[in-house]
Kinemage of the C-alpha trace (Angstrom):
@kinemage 1
@onewidth
@group {chain A} dominant
@subgroup {mainchain}
@vectorlist {calphas} color= white
{ca met a 1} P 135.085 -104.434 -77.993
{ca lys a 2} L 136.594 -104.646 -81.441
{ca val a 3} L 135.950 -107.185 -84.205
{ca val a 4} L 139.382 -108.140 -85.536
{ca asn a 5} L 138.532 -110.835 -88.076
{ca val a 6} L 135.603 -112.550 -89.725
{ca val a 7} L 135.854 -115.834 -91.621
{ca ala a 8} L 133.023 -116.744 -93.976
{ca thr a 9} L 132.256 -118.883 -97.008
{ca arg a 10} L 130.054 -118.415 -100.018
{ca ser a 11} L 129.109 -120.724 -102.842
{ca leu a 12} L 129.585 -119.816 -106.485
{ca gly a 13} L 126.717 -122.184 -107.260
{ca tyr a 14} L 128.724 -124.713 -109.259
{ca pro a 15} L 131.923 -126.738 -108.974
{ca ile a 16} L 134.868 -124.878 -110.470
{ca asp a 17} L 138.036 -125.858 -112.313
{ca leu a 18} L 140.782 -124.342 -110.174
{ca lys a 19} L 143.354 -124.396 -112.981
{ca lys a 20} L 140.976 -122.420 -115.213
{ca leu a 21} L 140.269 -120.005 -112.373
{ca his a 22} L 144.007 -119.589 -111.799
{ca asp a 23} L 144.404 -118.643 -115.472
{ca leu a 24} L 141.609 -116.049 -115.120
{ca leu a 25} L 142.929 -114.445 -111.930
{ca pro a 26} L 146.369 -112.887 -112.217
{ca asn a 27} L 148.336 -112.980 -108.972
{ca ser a 28} L 146.447 -116.035 -107.733
{ca lys a 29} L 148.495 -118.924 -106.347
{ca phe a 30} L 147.781 -122.522 -107.167
{ca asn a 31} L 149.930 -125.617 -106.771
{ca glu a 32} L 148.516 -128.204 -109.156
{ca lys a 33} L 150.401 -131.048 -107.490
{ca gly a 34} L 149.279 -130.633 -103.909
{ca ala a 35} L 146.883 -127.819 -103.149
{ca lys a 36} L 143.181 -128.427 -103.093
{ca trp a 37} L 142.469 -124.703 -103.235
{ca leu a 38} L 143.462 -121.550 -105.061
{ca met a 39} L 144.722 -118.591 -103.025
{ca phe a 40} L 143.899 -115.055 -104.098
{ca arg a 41} L 144.344 -111.628 -102.539
{ca phe a 42} L 142.018 -108.924 -103.748
{ca gly a 43} L 140.862 -105.375 -103.184
{ca glu a 44} L 142.123 -102.280 -101.439
{ca arg a 45} L 142.353 -104.124 -98.134
{ca asp a 46} L 144.137 -107.104 -99.678
{ca arg a 47} L 141.546 -109.603 -98.419
{ca tyr a 48} L 142.439 -113.280 -98.541
{ca phe a 49} L 140.205 -115.586 -100.563
{ca ala a 50} L 140.569 -119.359 -100.924
{ca phe a 51} L 138.638 -121.026 -103.751
{ca tyr a 52} L 137.774 -124.729 -103.663
{ca ser a 53} L 136.833 -127.025 -106.533
{ca ser a 54} L 133.437 -127.575 -104.876
{ca gly a 55} L 132.592 -124.020 -105.947
{ca lys a 56} L 132.835 -122.518 -102.488
{ca phe a 57} L 135.210 -119.789 -101.466
{ca leu a 58} L 136.476 -118.648 -98.095
{ca ile a 59} L 136.959 -114.991 -97.125
{ca thr a 60} L 139.109 -113.802 -94.223
{ca gly a 61} L 140.196 -110.440 -92.937
{ca ala a 62} L 136.874 -108.594 -92.795
{ca asn a 63} L 135.641 -106.907 -89.642
{ca ser a 64} L 131.887 -106.542 -90.200
{ca gln a 65} L 128.943 -108.230 -91.900
{ca lys a 66} L 128.777 -105.341 -94.366
{ca asp a 67} L 132.475 -105.695 -95.162
{ca ile a 68} L 132.236 -109.449 -95.755
{ca glu a 69} L 129.151 -109.035 -97.988
{ca glu a 70} L 130.749 -106.238 -100.033
{ca glu a 71} L 134.015 -108.110 -100.507
{ca ser a 72} L 132.292 -111.320 -101.556
{ca asp a 73} L 130.062 -109.365 -103.977
{ca lys a 74} L 133.178 -107.791 -105.512
{ca ile a 75} L 134.678 -111.246 -106.074
{ca ile a 76} L 131.440 -112.457 -107.684
{ca gln a 77} L 131.441 -109.396 -109.977
{ca leu a 78} L 135.102 -109.953 -110.874
{ca leu a 79} L 134.496 -113.608 -111.763
{ca glu a 80} L 131.397 -112.757 -113.798
{ca ser a 81} L 133.385 -110.079 -115.644
{ca lys a 82} L 135.815 -112.858 -116.609
{ca gly a 83} L 132.948 -114.757 -118.266
{ca leu a 84} L 132.008 -117.213 -115.514
{ca gln a 85} L 128.313 -117.988 -115.140
{ca leu a 86} L 127.580 -118.098 -111.418
{ca lys a 87} L 124.663 -118.719 -109.114
{ca pro a 88} L 126.030 -117.266 -105.861
{ca gly a 89} L 124.703 -118.423 -102.528
{ca lys a 90} L 124.465 -116.530 -99.271
{ca val a 91} L 127.462 -115.627 -97.144
{ca ile a 92} L 127.846 -118.032 -94.221
{ca ile a 93} L 129.781 -116.802 -91.180
{ca his a 94} L 132.018 -119.456 -89.607
{ca asn a 95} L 134.107 -117.470 -87.152
{ca ile a 96} L 134.007 -113.981 -85.690
{ca val a 97} L 137.063 -112.985 -83.655
{ca val a 98} L 136.786 -110.103 -81.188
{ca glu a 99} L 139.125 -108.508 -78.687
{ca asp a 100} L 138.337 -106.600 -75.532
{ca asp a 101} L 140.010 -105.541 -72.298
{ca leu a 102} L 139.192 -106.059 -68.623
{ca met a 103} L 141.205 -102.874 -67.926
{ca gln a 104} L 143.289 -104.463 -65.182
{ca lys a 105} L 146.327 -106.683 -64.824
{ca ile a 106} L 145.626 -110.258 -63.797
{ca ile a 107} L 147.612 -113.014 -62.117
{ca leu a 108} L 146.612 -115.869 -64.400
{ca glu a 109} L 147.871 -118.628 -62.086
{ca asp a 110} L 145.513 -117.379 -59.383
{ca val a 111} L 142.575 -117.292 -61.798
{ca val a 112} L 143.233 -120.934 -62.723
{ca arg a 113} L 143.368 -121.916 -59.038
{ca glu a 114} L 140.225 -119.947 -58.202
{ca met a 115} L 138.248 -121.305 -61.157
{ca ala a 116} L 139.332 -124.949 -60.700
{ca ser a 117} L 137.551 -125.892 -63.927
{ca pro a 118} L 138.444 -128.244 -66.775
{ca lys a 119} L 137.317 -125.415 -69.077
{ca val a 120} L 140.371 -123.371 -68.023
{ca ser a 121} L 143.949 -124.158 -68.992
{ca tyr a 122} L 147.158 -122.234 -68.569
{ca glu a 123} L 150.592 -123.465 -69.573
{ca pro a 124} L 152.856 -120.404 -69.611
{ca glu a 125} L 155.807 -122.411 -70.960
{ca gln a 126} L 153.816 -123.021 -74.152
{ca phe a 127} L 151.526 -119.977 -74.457
{ca pro a 128} L 151.391 -116.710 -72.481
{ca gly a 129} L 147.608 -116.654 -72.109
{ca leu a 130} L 144.962 -118.510 -70.188
{ca ile a 131} L 142.563 -120.467 -72.399
{ca tyr a 132} L 138.913 -120.713 -71.408
{ca lys a 133} L 136.472 -122.779 -73.477
{ca asn a 134} L 132.756 -122.296 -72.987
{ca trp a 135} L 129.617 -121.255 -74.887
{ca gly a 136} L 131.044 -122.813 -78.072
{ca val a 137} L 133.974 -120.385 -78.197
{ca ser a 138} L 137.592 -120.167 -77.060
{ca ile a 139} L 138.711 -117.195 -75.015
{ca leu a 140} L 142.352 -116.230 -74.598
{ca leu a 141} L 142.980 -114.093 -71.499
{ca phe a 142} L 146.325 -112.352 -71.022
{ca ser a 143} L 147.897 -111.017 -67.832
{ca gly a 144} L 147.543 -107.431 -69.067
{ca gly a 145} L 143.756 -107.882 -69.008
{ca lys a 146} L 143.211 -108.125 -72.756
{ca phe a 147} L 141.225 -111.050 -74.085
{ca ile a 148} L 140.400 -112.495 -77.489
{ca ile a 149} L 137.296 -114.526 -78.273
{ca ala a 150} L 137.358 -116.849 -81.291
{ca gly a 151} L 134.669 -119.121 -82.625
{ca ile a 152} L 131.634 -116.835 -82.467
{ca lys a 153} L 129.272 -117.754 -85.293
{ca asn a 154} L 126.482 -115.232 -84.888
{ca trp a 155} L 126.710 -111.437 -84.611
{ca asp a 156} L 123.919 -111.413 -82.034
{ca asp a 157} L 125.989 -113.587 -79.676
{ca ile a 158} L 129.007 -111.261 -79.346
{ca asp a 159} L 127.733 -109.037 -76.537
{ca lys a 160} L 126.128 -111.941 -74.677
{ca ile a 161} L 129.385 -113.949 -74.704
{ca ile a 162} L 131.450 -110.949 -73.560
{ca ile a 163} L 129.021 -110.240 -70.707
{ca asn a 164} L 128.984 -113.918 -69.672
{ca phe a 165} L 132.782 -114.019 -69.721
{ca lys a 166} L 133.160 -110.847 -67.674
{ca met a 167} L 130.569 -112.065 -65.155
{ca lys a 168} L 132.167 -115.507 -64.918
{ca phe a 169} L 135.602 -114.041 -64.314
{ca ser a 170} L 134.619 -111.044 -62.195
{ca phe a 171} L 134.528 -113.031 -58.940
{ca ser a 172} L 137.881 -114.607 -59.762
{ca ile a 173} L 139.609 -111.418 -60.804
{ca lys a 174} L 138.496 -108.879 -58.189
{ca asp a 175} L 140.852 -110.091 -55.455
{ca ile a 176} L 143.712 -111.415 -57.537
{ca thr a 177} L 144.819 -108.516 -59.642
{ca asn a 178} L 148.066 -106.645 -59.801
{ca pro a 179} L 147.931 -102.899 -59.266
{ca leu a 180} L 148.486 -101.001 -62.503
């Protein structure tokens, strides 16, 4: 299992003037006519940050709780070094995306037939993976056996969701796989 992305928000504590913030942050992007946010890439890993006038900002591209905390702290420090008085809130995780592998090839059409569930959809003309929605997440399963889970909100739920998914699909997959 590998965490491939984490999306989180954090409050600066106060509403913020995006035009002023744009002037303080070189390389930020802001369209005064249409955008309701300011885009900014920052740090060695070129993390994406989106600032909103409400005073919240969004962080994407991290792969751990530690990473997301460190990156958001760096942004707070940068803004404070520019003279902004902040009262930062806690980091709130909105989406953890993980990938894993069943280590076998799968005939997705047969899985859909076997499962016969409204939680499963597969339209190969539109998307090459099977989509399974359950436990508050979306799971994309590909014929090579790899799967991606999006929508996890709590670190403690990752292993439980992966185990549930593998158990749910194990009866469907065991007899309908392609030899490697």
